[in-house]
Structures are given as structure tokens and as C-alpha cells.
N, C-alpha and C positions, 0 to 999 in steps of 0.2 A: 772845602768841597772839591778842590782841584784834582785830587787823586781819584775820586769817585765820579766826578762830572767834568771831564776835560773840555776845554773850549767854552766853559760857562761864562756868560757875560757878567762879570763882577761889577761893571759900571751900572748896569741895570739893577742889580741887587742893591748896590749902594744908594741909588736913587730911591728905591723902594724903602729901604731902612730909614733914610732921611725923612721921608714922608711919614713914617711911623715914629713920631717923636714922643711917644709916651714914656720912654725910659727916663727915669729921674736920676738914677745913680748908675751910670754905665759901667763903672769899675766892678760892681757887684753882679752884673748880668752874666749868667752862665748858659742860658738857653734862649734861643730866638725861635718862636713858632710861626709858621707860615701856612696859609691855605694853599699848599703847593699844587693840587689838582686844578683848582680854579685859576690860579695865577698863570700856570703854564699853558692852559688851554685858551685863555682869553688874552694873555699877554699884557694885562692891565697892571700898571704900577700903583695907581692911586685908589683902586677899588678894594684891594685886599691888604689892609695894613698888617704889619708884623706885630707880635706881642713879645715883650721882653720879660724874662723870668730870672729871679735871683736864687732859685733853688733848682738843684739838678734832679728834678722829679718829672719824668716824661708824662706820667698820668695827670699830675697836678697841672702841668702846662697845657695838656689836652683839655682838661676841664675848664681851666681859666679862659682858654681861647673861646670855647663855646658859650660860657657864661658871659664873657665880655661882649659877645654878639647879641646879648639880650635874651638868651634862652633861659628857661626856668629849670630847676633841678630835675623835676619829673619829666622834662622833655629830653634829657640827655640819653635816656635809654633808647630812644628812637634812632640815635646816630652813633651808638657805641662802636659800630663797625667802621665808621669813617676814619680814615687815616689823616694825620696832620704831619706836615713836614717840620722837622725840628733840627736846627743847627746847634750842635753841642759844642760850645766854645772850649770847655775843659778837655774833651776828648778829641776835638778837631775833626768831627765826623758829621755827616748829614744822616739823620735817622727819620724813619716814618713810624709813628705810634698811633694806636687807636685806643678807644675807651675800654677795651677788654684786656688791657695790659699786654697787648701784642706789639712788638716793635722789631724792626729790622733795619740794617744799614742800606742806604740807597745803593742800588746796583747789585744787590745780593740776589741773584737769579734763583737761588735755592729756596727763597722764602715763599714762593708761590703767589706773592702779592705784586700786582703790576705797578711799576713805578710811573710817575708822570713823565710825559715826553720832554717837556721843557724846550721844545723846538724853538719857540719864540725868544728864549733866553740864551740861546747858544750863538756864539760868534760864527 
């Protein structure tokens, strides 16, 4: 994320990911999903755990994240417009994706989707 988010506090991200210890086989992880809006607005590390994914499917990561929070399948329609922050380890980029198969790279001002401020995560 260094290219798209200069001065990002990687120590804070590392602490956050260590708290999110659900990954069993880290060698196979290719996506890490984060509730970026909530995290950056609240600045809380332990309130919003990351989810680790072994498939490079943004929509599957989005669905898994919401189902992992205890939502039921029929409740997903209510939040399809919600964006989720995804670190794509294969491509080395930070992406935001929603349940409508819309995605854009963080910092792409042409997308028309407001990126989270991350003020509390910047050095």
C-alpha cells in the first residue's frame, strides 16, 4: 500500500493483523479483507479483525467477511453497496470492493467512490 497510501502506519496494520489470528496457512493467503471505513474512523485495532482468504475472488472475500460477522444470506442484499477494503497480496494493491461486483483501487479519484480517510493510521 506504500504507493497508494504514503506515510501509512504499517506498525499499526501489523498489530491489527496479529490480533486477527484466524489465518491457518499464511502461505496460501492471497487476500486480506478489512472493514476500512470503521477502522480508519474509529482508529481501533482490536474491534475490527481482518479476514484472510486463500482465493483471489473479491466478491467471495466480501461475502465471507459479512457472513463471518454473523449475517444471514438474505441479509446481504441490505449491505451490497457497502465497500470493504481488500489487500491483494498477489497484485500488491489495496482495493475496495462491494457486493455488487464494483471495485476500484484505493486513491483512484475517477471511481466516484470516497475512500476512507485513514487519518488515525497515518504517521
